[in-house]
PyMOL commands that place a pseudoatom at each C-alpha (Angstrom):
pseudoatom trace, name=CA, resn=MET, resi=1, chain=A, elem=C, hetatm=0, pos=[-18.849, -3.796, -10.186]
pseudoatom trace, name=CA, resn=LYS, resi=2, chain=A, elem=C, hetatm=0, pos=[-20.749, -1.963, -12.953]
pseudoatom trace, name=CA, resn=ARG, resi=3, chain=A, elem=C, hetatm=0, pos=[-18.462, 1.049, -12.438]
pseudoatom trace, name=CA, resn=ILE, resi=4, chain=A, elem=C, hetatm=0, pos=[-15.282, -0.942, -11.932]
pseudoatom trace, name=CA, resn=ILE, resi=5, chain=A, elem=C, hetatm=0, pos=[-15.334, -3.001, -15.146]
pseudoatom trace, name=CA, resn=PRO, resi=6, chain=A, elem=C, hetatm=0, pos=[-15.349, 0.094, -17.458]
pseudoatom trace, name=CA, resn=LEU, resi=7, chain=A, elem=C, hetatm=0, pos=[-12.370, 1.487, -15.530]
pseudoatom trace, name=CA, resn=ILE, resi=8, chain=A, elem=C, hetatm=0, pos=[-10.499, -1.798, -16.060]
pseudoatom trace, name=CA, resn=LEU, resi=9, chain=A, elem=C, hetatm=0, pos=[-11.329, -1.703, -19.780]
pseudoatom trace, name=CA, resn=VAL, resi=10, chain=A, elem=C, hetatm=0, pos=[-10.017, 1.866, -20.031]
pseudoatom trace, name=CA, resn=PHE, resi=11, chain=A, elem=C, hetatm=0, pos=[-6.833, 0.790, -18.241]
pseudoatom trace, name=CA, resn=ILE, resi=12, chain=A, elem=C, hetatm=0, pos=[-6.327, -2.108, -20.687]
pseudoatom trace, name=CA, resn=PHE, resi=13, chain=A, elem=C, hetatm=0, pos=[-7.075, 0.178, -23.662]
pseudoatom trace, name=CA, resn=MET, resi=14, chain=A, elem=C, hetatm=0, pos=[-4.443, 2.708, -22.565]
pseudoatom trace, name=CA, resn=ILE, resi=15, chain=A, elem=C, hetatm=0, pos=[-1.885, -0.055, -22.171]
pseudoatom trace, name=CA, resn=SER, resi=16, chain=A, elem=C, hetatm=0, pos=[-2.797, -1.406, -25.622]
pseudoatom trace, name=CA, resn=LEU, resi=17, chain=A, elem=C, hetatm=0, pos=[-2.218, 2.006, -27.199]
pseudoatom trace, name=CA, resn=SER, resi=18, chain=A, elem=C, hetatm=0, pos=[1.213, 2.172, -25.604]
pseudoatom trace, name=CA, resn=ILE, resi=19, chain=A, elem=C, hetatm=0, pos=[2.013, -1.355, -26.779]
pseudoatom trace, name=CA, resn=ASN, resi=20, chain=A, elem=C, hetatm=0, pos=[0.883, -0.696, -30.363]
pseudoatom trace, name=CA, resn=ALA, resi=21, chain=A, elem=C, hetatm=0, pos=[3.026, 2.420, -30.514]
pseudoatom trace, name=CA, resn=GLN, resi=22, chain=A, elem=C, hetatm=0, pos=[6.220, 0.517, -29.775]
pseudoatom trace, name=CA, resn=SER, resi=23, chain=A, elem=C, hetatm=0, pos=[8.086, -2.680, -30.508]
pseudoatom trace, name=CA, resn=ILE, resi=24, chain=A, elem=C, hetatm=0, pos=[7.171, -4.957, -27.593]
pseudoatom trace, name=CA, resn=ASP, resi=25, chain=A, elem=C, hetatm=0, pos=[8.819, -8.132, -26.314]
pseudoatom trace, name=CA, resn=ILE, resi=26, chain=A, elem=C, hetatm=0, pos=[6.149, -10.554, -25.069]
pseudoatom trace, name=CA, resn=GLU, resi=27, chain=A, elem=C, hetatm=0, pos=[6.958, -13.496, -22.789]
pseudoatom trace, name=CA, resn=PHE, resi=28, chain=A, elem=C, hetatm=0, pos=[4.817, -15.849, -20.733]
pseudoatom trace, name=CA, resn=GLY, resi=29, chain=A, elem=C, hetatm=0, pos=[5.314, -18.022, -17.680]
pseudoatom trace, name=CA, resn=VAL, resi=30, chain=A, elem=C, hetatm=0, pos=[3.900, -19.604, -14.549]
pseudoatom trace, name=CA, resn=LYS, resi=31, chain=A, elem=C, hetatm=0, pos=[3.879, -18.460, -10.935]
pseudoatom trace, name=CA, resn=ALA, resi=32, chain=A, elem=C, hetatm=0, pos=[2.962, -19.874, -7.532]
pseudoatom trace, name=CA, resn=GLY, resi=33, chain=A, elem=C, hetatm=0, pos=[3.325, -19.009, -3.885]
pseudoatom trace, name=CA, resn=ALA, resi=34, chain=A, elem=C, hetatm=0, pos=[1.753, -18.569, -0.473]
pseudoatom trace, name=CA, resn=ASN, resi=35, chain=A, elem=C, hetatm=0, pos=[-0.630, -15.934, 0.803]
pseudoatom trace, name=CA, resn=TYR, resi=36, chain=A, elem=C, hetatm=0, pos=[-1.783, -14.634, 4.168]
pseudoatom trace, name=CA, resn=SER, resi=37, chain=A, elem=C, hetatm=0, pos=[-5.326, -13.308, 4.074]
pseudoatom trace, name=CA, resn=GLN, resi=38, chain=A, elem=C, hetatm=0, pos=[-8.000, -11.970, 6.374]
pseudoatom trace, name=CA, resn=PHE, resi=39, chain=A, elem=C, hetatm=0, pos=[-11.212, -9.967, 6.328]
pseudoatom trace, name=CA, resn=THR, resi=40, chain=A, elem=C, hetatm=0, pos=[-11.462, -6.452, 7.733]
pseudoatom trace, name=CA, resn=PRO, resi=41, chain=A, elem=C, hetatm=0, pos=[-12.869, -4.842, 9.825]
pseudoatom trace, name=CA, resn=ASP, resi=42, chain=A, elem=C, hetatm=0, pos=[-13.885, -7.010, 12.793]
pseudoatom trace, name=CA, resn=LEU, resi=43, chain=A, elem=C, hetatm=0, pos=[-17.499, -8.190, 12.854]
pseudoatom trace, name=CA, resn=MET, resi=44, chain=A, elem=C, hetatm=0, pos=[-19.756, -5.803, 14.783]
pseudoatom trace, name=CA, resn=VAL, resi=45, chain=A, elem=C, hetatm=0, pos=[-23.367, -6.377, 15.846]
pseudoatom trace, name=CA, resn=ASP, resi=46, chain=A, elem=C, hetatm=0, pos=[-25.348, -3.379, 17.134]
pseudoatom trace, name=CA, resn=GLY, resi=47, chain=A, elem=C, hetatm=0, pos=[-22.104, -1.509, 17.742]
pseudoatom trace, name=CA, resn=VAL, resi=48, chain=A, elem=C, hetatm=0, pos=[-20.567, -4.336, 19.790]
pseudoatom trace, name=CA, resn=LYS, resi=49, chain=A, elem=C, hetatm=0, pos=[-17.667, -6.495, 18.571]
pseudoatom trace, name=CA, resn=PHE, resi=50, chain=A, elem=C, hetatm=0, pos=[-19.098, -9.953, 17.868]
pseudoatom trace, name=CA, resn=ALA, resi=51, chain=A, elem=C, hetatm=0, pos=[-16.025, -11.671, 16.379]
pseudoatom trace, name=CA, resn=ASN, resi=52, chain=A, elem=C, hetatm=0, pos=[-12.426, -10.994, 15.386]
pseudoatom trace, name=CA, resn=TYR, resi=53, chain=A, elem=C, hetatm=0, pos=[-11.183, -11.652, 11.861]
pseudoatom trace, name=CA, resn=LYS, resi=54, chain=A, elem=C, hetatm=0, pos=[-7.654, -13.053, 11.889]
pseudoatom trace, name=CA, resn=GLY, resi=55, chain=A, elem=C, hetatm=0, pos=[-5.203, -14.110, 9.179]
pseudoatom trace, name=CA, resn=LYS, resi=56, chain=A, elem=C, hetatm=0, pos=[-4.933, -17.556, 7.593]
pseudoatom trace, name=CA, resn=LEU, resi=57, chain=A, elem=C, hetatm=0, pos=[-2.421, -19.161, 5.252]
pseudoatom trace, name=CA, resn=GLY, resi=58, chain=A, elem=C, hetatm=0, pos=[-3.349, -20.093, 1.701]
pseudoatom trace, name=CA, resn=TYR, resi=59, chain=A, elem=C, hetatm=0, pos=[-1.811, -20.371, -1.754]
pseudoatom trace, name=CA, resn=TYR, resi=60, chain=A, elem=C, hetatm=0, pos=[-2.007, -19.112, -5.310]
pseudoatom trace, name=CA, resn=LEU, resi=61, chain=A, elem=C, hetatm=0, pos=[-0.910, -20.474, -8.695]
pseudoatom trace, name=CA, resn=GLY, resi=62, chain=A, elem=C, hetatm=0, pos=[-1.414, -19.624, -12.342]
pseudoatom trace, name=CA, resn=GLY, resi=63, chain=A, elem=C, hetatm=0, pos=[0.150, -18.014, -15.380]
pseudoatom trace, name=CA, resn=PHE, resi=64, chain=A, elem=C, hetatm=0, pos=[1.102, -14.602, -16.737]
pseudoatom trace, name=CA, resn=LEU, resi=65, chain=A, elem=C, hetatm=0, pos=[2.090, -12.624, -19.807]
pseudoatom trace, name=CA, resn=ASN, resi=66, chain=A, elem=C, hetatm=0, pos=[4.953, -10.162, -19.549]
pseudoatom trace, name=CA, resn=LEU, resi=67, chain=A, elem=C, hetatm=0, pos=[5.139, -7.274, -22.005]
pseudoatom trace, name=CA, resn=GLU, resi=68, chain=A, elem=C, hetatm=0, pos=[8.296, -5.152, -21.964]
pseudoatom trace, name=CA, resn=ILE, resi=69, chain=A, elem=C, hetatm=0, pos=[7.163, -1.667, -22.984]
pseudoatom trace, name=CA, resn=THR, resi=70, chain=A, elem=C, hetatm=0, pos=[10.501, 0.076, -22.404]
pseudoatom trace, name=CA, resn=GLU, resi=71, chain=A, elem=C, hetatm=0, pos=[13.742, -0.761, -20.641]
pseudoatom trace, name=CA, resn=LYS, resi=72, chain=A, elem=C, hetatm=0, pos=[12.193, 0.384, -17.335]
pseudoatom trace, name=CA, resn=TRP, resi=73, chain=A, elem=C, hetatm=0, pos=[8.481, -0.341, -17.764]
pseudoatom trace, name=CA, resn=GLN, resi=74, chain=A, elem=C, hetatm=0, pos=[6.612, -3.646, -18.083]
pseudoatom trace, name=CA, resn=PHE, resi=75, chain=A, elem=C, hetatm=0, pos=[2.944, -4.640, -18.199]
pseudoatom trace, name=CA, resn=GLN, resi=76, chain=A, elem=C, hetatm=0, pos=[2.048, -8.028, -16.681]
pseudoatom trace, name=CA, resn=PRO, resi=77, chain=A, elem=C, hetatm=0, pos=[-1.532, -9.376, -16.787]
pseudoatom trace, name=CA, resn=GLU, resi=78, chain=A, elem=C, hetatm=0, pos=[-2.027, -12.586, -14.775]
pseudoatom trace, name=CA, resn=PHE, resi=79, chain=A, elem=C, hetatm=0, pos=[-4.649, -15.265, -14.281]
pseudoatom trace, name=CA, resn=LEU, resi=80, chain=A, elem=C, hetatm=0, pos=[-4.447, -17.005, -10.899]
pseudoatom trace, name=CA, resn=VAL, resi=81, chain=A, elem=C, hetatm=0, pos=[-6.361, -19.438, -8.719]
pseudoatom trace, name=CA, resn=ALA, resi=82, chain=A, elem=C, hetatm=0, pos=[-6.035, -18.521, -5.043]
pseudoatom trace, name=CA, resn=LEU, resi=83, chain=A, elem=C, hetatm=0, pos=[-7.230, -19.983, -1.752]
pseudoatom trace, name=CA, resn=GLN, resi=84, chain=A, elem=C, hetatm=0, pos=[-7.998, -16.981, 0.447]
pseudoatom trace, name=CA, resn=GLY, resi=85, chain=A, elem=C, hetatm=0, pos=[-10.381, -16.116, 3.268]
pseudoatom trace, name=CA, resn=SER, resi=86, chain=A, elem=C, hetatm=0, pos=[-10.060, -15.534, 6.980]
pseudoatom trace, name=CA, resn=ARG, resi=87, chain=A, elem=C, hetatm=0, pos=[-10.188, -17.037, 10.443]
pseudoatom trace, name=CA, resn=ILE, resi=88, chain=A, elem=C, hetatm=0, pos=[-13.142, -16.018, 12.615]
pseudoatom trace, name=CA, resn=VAL, resi=89, chain=A, elem=C, hetatm=0, pos=[-12.548, -15.979, 16.367]
pseudoatom trace, name=CA, resn=MET, resi=90, chain=A, elem=C, hetatm=0, pos=[-15.323, -15.523, 18.937]
pseudoatom trace, name=CA, resn=GLU, resi=91, chain=A, elem=C, hetatm=0, pos=[-14.044, -15.124, 22.486]
pseudoatom trace, name=CA, resn=ASP, resi=92, chain=A, elem=C, hetatm=0, pos=[-15.762, -15.638, 25.857]
pseudoatom trace, name=CA, resn=VAL, resi=93, chain=A, elem=C, hetatm=0, pos=[-19.007, -17.022, 24.463]
pseudoatom trace, name=CA, resn=GLU, resi=94, chain=A, elem=C, hetatm=0, pos=[-21.358, -18.234, 27.178]
pseudoatom trace, name=CA, resn=THR, resi=95, chain=A, elem=C, hetatm=0, pos=[-22.326, -21.896, 26.667]
pseudoatom trace, name=CA, resn=GLN, resi=96, chain=A, elem=C, hetatm=0, pos=[-24.116, -24.547, 28.673]
pseudoatom trace, name=CA, resn=GLY, resi=97, chain=A, elem=C, hetatm=0, pos=[-21.596, -27.109, 29.938]
pseudoatom trace, name=CA, resn=GLY, resi=98, chain=A, elem=C, hetatm=0, pos=[-24.085, -29.961, 30.323]
pseudoatom trace, name=CA, resn=PHE, resi=99, chain=A, elem=C, hetatm=0, pos=[-27.339, -31.014, 31.972]
pseudoatom trace, name=CA, resn=ASN, resi=100, chain=A, elem=C, hetatm=0, pos=[-28.041, -28.884, 35.060]
pseudoatom trace, name=CA, resn=SER, resi=101, chain=A, elem=C, hetatm=0, pos=[-24.513, -27.460, 34.910]
pseudoatom trace, name=CA, resn=SER, resi=102, chain=A, elem=C, hetatm=0, pos=[-23.561, -23.823, 35.190]
pseudoatom trace, name=CA, resn=PRO, resi=103, chain=A, elem=C, hetatm=0, pos=[-22.869, -21.778, 32.052]
pseudoatom trace, name=CA, resn=MET, resi=104, chain=A, elem=C, hetatm=0, pos=[-19.225, -21.471, 31.049]
pseudoatom trace, name=CA, resn=LEU, resi=105, chain=A, elem=C, hetatm=0, pos=[-17.225, -19.190, 28.780]
pseudoatom trace, name=CA, resn=SER, resi=106, chain=A, elem=C, hetatm=0, pos=[-15.714, -20.730, 25.639]
pseudoatom trace, name=CA, resn=ASP, resi=107, chain=A, elem=C, hetatm=0, pos=[-13.760, -19.549, 22.608]
pseudoatom trace, name=CA, resn=PHE, resi=108, chain=A, elem=C, hetatm=0, pos=[-14.857, -20.562, 19.128]
pseudoatom trace, name=CA, resn=GLU, resi=109, chain=A, elem=C, hetatm=0, pos=[-12.775, -20.485, 15.960]
pseudoatom trace, name=CA, resn=SER, resi=110, chain=A, elem=C, hetatm=0, pos=[-13.720, -21.203, 12.354]
pseudoatom trace, name=CA, resn=ARG, resi=111, chain=A, elem=C, hetatm=0, pos=[-12.238, -20.607, 8.920]
pseudoatom trace, name=CA, resn=VAL, resi=112, chain=A, elem=C, hetatm=0, pos=[-13.665, -19.217, 5.735]
pseudoatom trace, name=CA, resn=ASN, resi=113, chain=A, elem=C, hetatm=0, pos=[-11.885, -20.705, 2.702]
pseudoatom trace, name=CA, resn=ASP, resi=114, chain=A, elem=C, hetatm=0, pos=[-12.577, -18.777, -0.510]
pseudoatom trace, name=CA, resn=LEU, resi=115, chain=A, elem=C, hetatm=0, pos=[-11.392, -20.411, -3.735]
pseudoatom trace, name=CA, resn=THR, resi=116, chain=A, elem=C, hetatm=0, pos=[-10.981, -17.357, -5.942]
pseudoatom trace, name=CA, resn=LEU, resi=117, chain=A, elem=C, hetatm=0, pos=[-10.176, -16.644, -9.585]
pseudoatom trace, name=CA, resn=VAL, resi=118, chain=A, elem=C, hetatm=0, pos=[-7.874, -13.608, -9.599]
pseudoatom trace, name=CA, resn=LEU, resi=119, chain=A, elem=C, hetatm=0, pos=[-7.026, -11.239, -12.458]
pseudoatom trace, name=CA, resn=PRO, resi=120, chain=A, elem=C, hetatm=0, pos=[-4.215, -8.789, -11.573]
pseudoatom trace, name=CA, resn=LEU, resi=121, chain=A, elem=C, hetatm=0, pos=[-3.128, -6.225, -14.188]
pseudoatom trace, name=CA, resn=GLU, resi=122, chain=A, elem=C, hetatm=0, pos=[0.304, -5.061, -13.056]
pseudoatom trace, name=CA, resn=ILE, resi=123, chain=A, elem=C, hetatm=0, pos=[2.484, -2.187, -14.194]
pseudoatom trace, name=CA, resn=ARG, resi=124, chain=A, elem=C, hetatm=0, pos=[6.142, -2.718, -13.201]
pseudoatom trace, name=CA, resn=TYR, resi=125, chain=A, elem=C, hetatm=0, pos=[8.849, -0.117, -12.954]
pseudoatom trace, name=CA, resn=PHE, resi=126, chain=A, elem=C, hetatm=0, pos=[12.461, -1.283, -12.659]
pseudoatom trace, name=CA, resn=ILE, resi=127, chain=A, elem=C, hetatm=0, pos=[14.443, 0.882, -10.266]
pseudoatom trace, name=CA, resn=THR, resi=128, chain=A, elem=C, hetatm=0, pos=[17.579, -1.121, -11.151]
pseudoatom trace, name=CA, resn=ASN, resi=129, chain=A, elem=C, hetatm=0, pos=[18.161, -3.860, -13.706]
pseudoatom trace, name=CA, resn=ASP, resi=130, chain=A, elem=C, hetatm=0, pos=[16.807, -6.461, -11.264]
pseudoatom trace, name=CA, resn=PHE, resi=131, chain=A, elem=C, hetatm=0, pos=[14.734, -4.688, -8.601]
pseudoatom trace, name=CA, resn=PHE, resi=132, chain=A, elem=C, hetatm=0, pos=[11.238, -3.400, -9.384]
pseudoatom trace, name=CA, resn=VAL, resi=133, chain=A, elem=C, hetatm=0, pos=[8.079, -1.996, -7.835]
pseudoatom trace, name=CA, resn=GLU, resi=134, chain=A, elem=C, hetatm=0, pos=[4.607, -2.622, -9.204]
pseudoatom trace, name=CA, resn=THR, resi=135, chain=A, elem=C, hetatm=0, pos=[0.971, -1.619, -8.910]
pseudoatom trace, name=CA, resn=GLY, resi=136, chain=A, elem=C, hetatm=0, pos=[-2.275, -2.233, -10.730]
pseudoatom trace, name=CA, resn=PRO, resi=137, chain=A, elem=C, hetatm=0, pos=[-5.962, -3.114, -10.384]
pseudoatom trace, name=CA, resn=GLN, resi=138, chain=A, elem=C, hetatm=0, pos=[-7.154, -6.606, -9.484]
pseudoatom trace, name=CA, resn=ILE, resi=139, chain=A, elem=C, hetatm=0, pos=[-10.532, -8.308, -9.931]
pseudoatom trace, name=CA, resn=GLY, resi=140, chain=A, elem=C, hetatm=0, pos=[-11.456, -11.451, -8.026]
pseudoatom trace, name=CA, resn=TYR, resi=141, chain=A, elem=C, hetatm=0, pos=[-14.356, -13.889, -8.378]
pseudoatom trace, name=CA, resn=ILE, resi=142, chain=A, elem=C, hetatm=0, pos=[-15.079, -16.445, -5.645]
pseudoatom trace, name=CA, resn=ILE, resi=143, chain=A, elem=C, hetatm=0, pos=[-16.019, -19.770, -7.231]
pseudoatom trace, name=CA, resn=ASP, resi=144, chain=A, elem=C, hetatm=0, pos=[-16.350, -21.785, -4.003]
pseudoatom trace, name=CA, resn=ARG, resi=145, chain=A, elem=C, hetatm=0, pos=[-16.613, -21.053, -0.283]
pseudoatom trace, name=CA, resn=LYS, resi=146, chain=A, elem=C, hetatm=0, pos=[-16.300, -23.492, 2.613]
pseudoatom trace, name=CA, resn=TYR, resi=147, chain=A, elem=C, hetatm=0, pos=[-16.576, -22.962, 6.353]
pseudoatom trace, name=CA, resn=LYS, resi=148, chain=A, elem=C, hetatm=0, pos=[-14.501, -25.097, 8.666]
pseudoatom trace, name=CA, resn=ALA, resi=149, chain=A, elem=C, hetatm=0, pos=[-15.130, -25.038, 12.415]
pseudoatom trace, name=CA, resn=GLU, resi=150, chain=A, elem=C, hetatm=0, pos=[-11.871, -25.559, 14.282]
pseudoatom trace, name=CA, resn=ASP, resi=151, chain=A, elem=C, hetatm=0, pos=[-13.394, -25.687, 17.764]
pseudoatom trace, name=CA, resn=ASN, resi=152, chain=A, elem=C, hetatm=0, pos=[-16.836, -25.958, 19.351]
pseudoatom trace, name=CA, resn=SER, resi=153, chain=A, elem=C, hetatm=0, pos=[-18.313, -26.919, 22.687]
pseudoatom trace, name=CA, resn=PHE, resi=154, chain=A, elem=C, hetatm=0, pos=[-19.564, -30.325, 21.515]
pseudoatom trace, name=CA, resn=GLN, resi=155, chain=A, elem=C, hetatm=0, pos=[-16.594, -31.541, 19.485]
pseudoatom trace, name=CA, resn=ARG, resi=156, chain=A, elem=C, hetatm=0, pos=[-13.644, -29.918, 21.170]
pseudoatom trace, name=CA, resn=ASN, resi=157, chain=A, elem=C, hetatm=0, pos=[-10.538, -29.941, 18.917]
pseudoatom trace, name=CA, resn=THR, resi=158, chain=A, elem=C, hetatm=0, pos=[-12.336, -32.007, 16.265]
pseudoatom trace, name=CA, resn=PRO, resi=159, chain=A, elem=C, hetatm=0, pos=[-12.437, -30.019, 13.022]
pseudoatom trace, name=CA, resn=PHE, resi=160, chain=A, elem=C, hetatm=0, pos=[-15.382, -30.518, 10.697]
pseudoatom trace, name=CA, resn=GLU, resi=161, chain=A, elem=C, hetatm=0, pos=[-16.483, -28.926, 7.449]
pseudoatom trace, name=CA, resn=ILE, resi=162, chain=A, elem=C, hetatm=0, pos=[-19.881, -27.442, 6.763]
pseudoatom trace, name=CA, resn=ASN, resi=163, chain=A, elem=C, hetatm=0, pos=[-20.815, -28.812, 3.350]
pseudoatom trace, name=CA, resn=ASN, resi=164, chain=A, elem=C, hetatm=0, pos=[-24.558, -29.343, 3.708]
pseudoatom trace, name=CA, resn=SER, resi=165, chain=A, elem=C, hetatm=0, pos=[-26.414, -26.913, 1.455]
pseudoatom trace, name=CA, resn=ASN, resi=166, chain=A, elem=C, hetatm=0, pos=[-29.310, -26.940, 3.927]
pseudoatom trace, name=CA, resn=ASP, resi=167, chain=A, elem=C, hetatm=0, pos=[-27.110, -25.809, 6.814]
pseudoatom trace, name=CA, resn=PRO, resi=168, chain=A, elem=C, hetatm=0, pos=[-28.149, -22.333, 8.058]
pseudoatom trace, name=CA, resn=ASN, resi=169, chain=A, elem=C, hetatm=0, pos=[-24.491, -21.231, 7.908]
pseudoatom trace, name=CA, resn=ASN, resi=170, chain=A, elem=C, hetatm=0, pos=[-24.438, -21.706, 4.127]
pseudoatom trace, name=CA, resn=PHE, resi=171, chain=A, elem=C, hetatm=0, pos=[-25.902, -18.389, 2.966]
pseudoatom trace, name=CA, resn=GLU, resi=172, chain=A, elem=C, hetatm=0, pos=[-25.557, -16.406, -0.235]
pseudoatom trace, name=CA, resn=TYR, resi=173, chain=A, elem=C, hetatm=0, pos=[-22.426, -14.272, -0.377]
pseudoatom trace, name=CA, resn=ASP, resi=174, chain=A, elem=C, hetatm=0, pos=[-20.966, -11.635, -2.682]
pseudoatom trace, name=CA, resn=LYS, resi=175, chain=A, elem=C, hetatm=0, pos=[-18.620, -13.244, -5.185]
pseudoatom trace, name=CA, resn=PHE, resi=176, chain=A, elem=C, hetatm=0, pos=[-16.848, -10.225, -6.737]
pseudoatom trace, name=CA, resn=GLU, resi=177, chain=A, elem=C, hetatm=0, pos=[-14.030, -8.260, -5.163]
pseudoatom trace, name=CA, resn=PHE, resi=178, chain=A, elem=C, hetatm=0, pos=[-11.869, -5.428, -6.436]
pseudoatom trace, name=CA, resn=GLY, resi=179, chain=A, elem=C, hetatm=0, pos=[-8.748, -3.636, -5.233]
pseudoatom trace, name=CA, resn=VAL, resi=180, chain=A, elem=C, hetatm=0, pos=[-5.346, -2.283, -6.218]
pseudoatom trace, name=CA, resn=ASN, resi=181, chain=A, elem=C, hetatm=0, pos=[-2.125, -4.242, -5.712]
pseudoatom trace, name=CA, resn=LEU, resi=182, chain=A, elem=C, hetatm=0, pos=[1.082, -2.761, -4.340]
pseudoatom trace, name=CA, resn=GLY, resi=183, chain=A, elem=C, hetatm=0, pos=[4.202, -4.871, -4.664]
pseudoatom trace, name=CA, resn=THR, resi=184, chain=A, elem=C, hetatm=0, pos=[7.885, -5.306, -5.282]
pseudoatom trace, name=CA, resn=GLY, resi=185, chain=A, elem=C, hetatm=0, pos=[10.198, -7.992, -6.591]
pseudoatom trace, name=CA, resn=TYR, resi=186, chain=A, elem=C, hetatm=0, pos=[13.670, -9.061, -7.611]
pseudoatom trace, name=CA, resn=LYS, resi=187, chain=A, elem=C, hetatm=0, pos=[14.920, -10.898, -10.697]
pseudoatom trace, name=CA, resn=PHE, resi=188, chain=A, elem=C, hetatm=0, pos=[17.406, -13.641, -9.837]
pseudoatom trace, name=CA, resn=SER, resi=189, chain=A, elem=C, hetatm=0, pos=[17.871, -14.303, -13.559]
pseudoatom trace, name=CA, resn=ASP, resi=190, chain=A, elem=C, hetatm=0, pos=[16.120, -13.610, -16.851]
pseudoatom trace, name=CA, resn=ASN, resi=191, chain=A, elem=C, hetatm=0, pos=[13.701, -16.461, -16.094]
pseudoatom trace, name=CA, resn=LEU, resi=192, chain=A, elem=C, hetatm=0, pos=[13.308, -16.535, -12.291]
pseudoatom trace, name=CA, resn=THR, resi=193, chain=A, elem=C, hetatm=0, pos=[11.767, -13.771, -10.183]
pseudoatom trace, name=CA, resn=ILE, resi=194, chain=A, elem=C, hetatm=0, pos=[10.620, -13.494, -6.571]
pseudoatom trace, name=CA, resn=SER, resi=195, chain=A, elem=C, hetatm=0, pos=[7.773, -11.092, -5.836]
pseudoatom trace, name=CA, resn=ALA, resi=196, chain=A, elem=C, hetatm=0, pos=[5.799, -9.846, -2.843]
pseudoatom trace, name=CA, resn=ARG, resi=197, chain=A, elem=C, hetatm=0, pos=[2.460, -8.132, -3.194]
pseudoatom trace, name=CA, resn=TYR, resi=198, chain=A, elem=C, hetatm=0, pos=[-0.197, -6.634, -0.924]
pseudoatom trace, name=CA, resn=PHE, resi=199, chain=A, elem=C, hetatm=0, pos=[-3.840, -6.486, -1.978]
pseudoatom trace, name=CA, resn=PRO, resi=200, chain=A, elem=C, hetatm=0, pos=[-6.295, -4.325, 0.001]
pseudoatom trace, name=CA, resn=GLY, resi=201, chain=A, elem=C, hetatm=0, pos=[-9.887, -4.765, -1.132]
pseudoatom trace, name=CA, resn=LEU, resi=202, chain=A, elem=C, hetatm=0, pos=[-11.604, -1.489, -2.023]
pseudoatom trace, name=CA, resn=ILE, resi=203, chain=A, elem=C, hetatm=0, pos=[-15.245, -2.604, -2.138]
pseudoatom trace, name=CA, resn=GLU, resi=204, chain=A, elem=C, hetatm=0, pos=[-17.331, -4.056, 0.673]
pseudoatom trace, name=CA, resn=ARG, resi=205, chain=A, elem=C, hetatm=0, pos=[-18.657, -7.578, 0.348]
pseudoatom trace, name=CA, resn=ASP, resi=206, chain=A, elem=C, hetatm=0, pos=[-21.532, -9.074, 2.315]
pseudoatom trace, name=CA, resn=ASN, resi=207, chain=A, elem=C, hetatm=0, pos=[-22.377, -5.520, 3.464]
pseudoatom trace, name=CA, resn=SER, resi=208, chain=A, elem=C, hetatm=0, pos=[-19.392, -5.232, 5.791]
pseudoatom trace, name=CA, resn=ILE, resi=209, chain=A, elem=C, hetatm=0, pos=[-16.113, -6.980, 4.905]
pseudoatom trace, name=CA, resn=LYS, resi=210, chain=A, elem=C, hetatm=0, pos=[-13.137, -6.261, 2.680]
pseudoatom trace, name=CA, resn=SER, resi=211, chain=A, elem=C, hetatm=0, pos=[-10.315, -8.634, 1.754]
pseudoatom trace, name=CA, resn=SER, resi=212, chain=A, elem=C, hetatm=0, pos=[-6.714, -8.076, 2.798]
pseudoatom trace, name=CA, resn=VAL, resi=213, chain=A, elem=C, hetatm=0, pos=[-4.140, -10.388, 1.197]
pseudoatom trace, name=CA, resn=LEU, resi=214, chain=A, elem=C, hetatm=0, pos=[-0.336, -10.573, 1.334]
pseudoatom trace, name=CA, resn=ASN, resi=215, chain=A, elem=C, hetatm=0, pos=[1.299, -12.717, -1.401]
pseudoatom trace, name=CA, resn=LEU, resi=216, chain=A, elem=C, hetatm=0, pos=[4.838, -14.057, -1.663]
pseudoatom trace, name=CA, resn=GLY, resi=217, chain=A, elem=C, hetatm=0, pos=[6.000, -16.357, -4.439]
pseudoatom trace, name=CA, resn=LEU, resi=218, chain=A, elem=C, hetatm=0, pos=[8.105, -17.177, -7.487]
pseudoatom trace, name=CA, resn=GLU, resi=219, chain=A, elem=C, hetatm=0, pos=[7.676, -16.541, -11.204]
pseudoatom trace, name=CA, resn=LEU, resi=220, chain=A, elem=C, hetatm=0, pos=[9.202, -18.682, -13.932]
pseudoatom trace, name=CA, resn=LYS, resi=221, chain=A, elem=C, hetatm=0, pos=[9.324, -17.515, -17.547]
pseudoatom trace, name=CA, resn=LEU, resi=222, chain=A, elem=C, hetatm=0, pos=[8.977, -20.361, -20.027]
for i in range(1, 222): cmd.bond("trace and resi %d" % i, "trace and resi %d" % (i + 1))
show_as sticks, trace
zoom trace
C-alpha cells in the first residue's frame, strides 16, 4: 500500500491539472446495485487443493461526483459501501459419523462476508452520446468480516455465524485491497445510467488471495 497511495495521488493530481485548465461541469448523485464476488486462486496447502473459492452475491451503494472534462471524457470519483467476499467449499472431507461408526465423506461450505469501503476513481470515454467505457484505480478497506458456515457435520443445513472473538476462526486479516476497474455503461437519460464493472484485485491479501468482483447497478444524478 505504501507504493500504491502515491500512485493514486499522482493520478488525482493529473486529473486536477486537466480540470483546472478547462471549464468543467460538476454533478453529483447516488448509485446502488448488486455484485458477484469471489477470492482467487483456490486455497492450496502443501501443493494440494484444500478448498475451492466460489462466487457469492452481495451489494454496493454510495455516492459519486461526475466531472465533464470534454464532450467525450469524464472523471468520476465514487465512495461506496460494498458487501463482498467469497464462498469456501471443501469437498470430500473425511468425518466421523458417530460413536463407533465408520468415517464418511462430507462437503462443507462457508461464506466470507467482507463489508468494504470502496473508492473507485473512474475515467469515462463516451463512444457515442450515451454509450461509454471506463477504467481507473480502486482502493478498498475492509471494515468488518464475518464467517458464516452453511453446512457442517453436526448441524446439517443449519446456518450459523461465527461472531465470538475467541473463536479460532477469527484471525487477523489484511484490510486493504487495490486493483483497476474495467467497465462500460449506458445513459438512459441525463440523470439515469446503468453500468457494469469488473474489478480484479492486483495485490495479494492474507498471503494468498486476491478479490474478483463483478458489479451491475444504476446511477442517479441529483
